C-alpha positions in Angstrom: 114.0 122.5 86.4 114.0 121.6 90.0 117.3 121.5 91.9 117.3 120.3 95.5 118.7 122.9 97.8 121.6 121.9 100.1 120.2 121.0 103.5 121.5 120.5 107.0 119.3 117.6 108.1 116.3 115.8 106.7 113.4 113.7 107.9 110.9 111.6 105.9 107.3 111.1 106.8 104.7 108.8 105.2 101.0 109.4 105.4 97.9 107.7 104.0 96.0 109.5 101.2 92.4 109.6 102.3 89.4 109.9 100.1 88.6 113.2 101.7 91.9 114.6 100.5 90.8 114.2 96.8 88.3 115.9 94.5 85.5 114.1 92.6 88.0 112.6 90.1 90.2 111.1 92.9 92.9 113.6 92.4 94.5 115.0 95.6 93.3 118.6 95.9 96.1 121.1 95.5 95.4 122.9 98.9 96.1 119.6 100.7 99.8 119.7 99.9 100.2 122.6 102.4 98.4 120.3 105.0 100.9 117.6 104.1 103.8 120.0 104.6 102.4 120.9 108.0 102.0 117.2 109.0 105.5 116.5 107.9 107.0 119.5 109.7 105.2 118.5 112.9 106.6 115.0 112.6 110.1 116.5 111.9 110.0 118.7 115.0 108.8 115.7 117.0 111.7 113.6 115.7 114.1 116.5 116.8 112.7 116.2 120.3 111.4 119.7 120.0 107.7 119.7 119.6 104.7 122.0 120.5 105.0 121.2 124.3 108.6 122.5 124.3 107.6 125.6 122.4 104.8 126.3 124.9 107.2 125.8 127.8 109.5 128.4 126.3 106.7 130.8 125.5 107.7 130.7 121.8 105.6 130.3 118.7 106.8 129.8 115.2 104.4 131.4 112.8 104.8 130.7 109.1 106.1 133.9 107.3 106.4 132.3 103.8 105.0 129.2 102.1 105.0 128.0 98.5 104.4 124.8 96.6 105.1 123.8 93.0 103.1 121.0 91.5 104.7 118.6 88.9 102.6 115.4 88.8 99.1 114.8 90.3 98.6 112.4 93.2 95.6 110.1 93.3 93.7 108.3 96.0 94.9 105.1 94.3 98.5 106.0 95.2 97.4 105.1 98.8 100.3 106.9 100.6 102.3 110.1 100.3 105.9 110.5 101.3 107.1 114.0 102.3 110.8 114.7 102.8 111.5 117.7 105.1 114.9 119.3 104.6 116.1 121.9 107.1 118.0 124.4 105.0 118.4 127.3 107.4 117.9 128.0 111.1 119.9 131.1 111.8 117.2 133.6 112.9 114.6 132.1 110.7 113.7 128.4 110.1 113.5 127.4 106.5 112.3 123.9 105.5 112.1 122.6 102.0 109.8 119.7 101.1 109.6 117.1 98.4 106.4 115.1 97.9 106.2 111.6 96.4 103.2 109.3 96.0 103.0 105.7 96.9 106.0 103.6 95.9 106.7 106.2 93.2 110.1 107.7 92.9 108.8 110.6 90.9 108.7 114.0 92.5 105.1 115.1 92.5 105.5 118.5 94.2 108.0 120.6 96.1 108.0 123.7 98.2 109.2 125.5 101.3 108.1 127.2 104.4 109.8 129.8 106.4 109.2 130.5 110.1 110.4 132.9 112.8 110.4 132.6 116.5 108.1 134.9 118.4 108.0 135.5 122.1 104.4 134.9 123.2 104.6 137.3 126.1 105.9 140.3 124.1 104.9 139.2 120.6 108.3 140.3 119.4 110.2 138.4 116.8 113.3 136.8 118.2 116.5 137.8 116.2 118.3 134.6 117.2 116.9 131.1 117.0 116.1 129.8 120.5 119.0 127.8 122.0 116.9 124.7 122.7 115.9 124.4 119.0 119.6 124.9 118.0 120.6 122.2 120.4 117.9 119.8 119.2 119.0 120.3 115.6 122.7 119.7 116.5 121.8 116.6 118.5 119.7 115.2 115.7 122.5 115.8 113.2 125.0 114.0 115.5 122.7 111.0 116.0 121.3 110.7 112.4 123.8 112.5 110.2 122.6 114.6 107.3 120.5 112.1 105.5 117.0 110.8 106.4 
């Protein structure tokens, strides 16, 4: 049974389901859920005001160190859209984001998962023990402005 983990802040993204996301039966291919996580995480960081340009300026990259997805109900091209809820659950040293995937206007949870990332200095390629201050500040500002909920 799925139980939503407590989260710090959340962001919801909606994307179209394209025909090329599906198999011959019109079912969204399982590997595309990870792509949907990536798109939603990118939109989430953009909403924080901390996107790839900020990371590049700081000489920081955030490689994925863990990723998983559990599938509950298939999505179809006829669902037309996919909603992905990103929930930041941890950012002390590592960044953990949990995801919930819903199709179209459906309120049924279709899939869920998480990714974990760490900050790495691009000059030394060393993992940073502490989360970079600019990311911490962006998260705190987002929380002040938007609250916990999406």
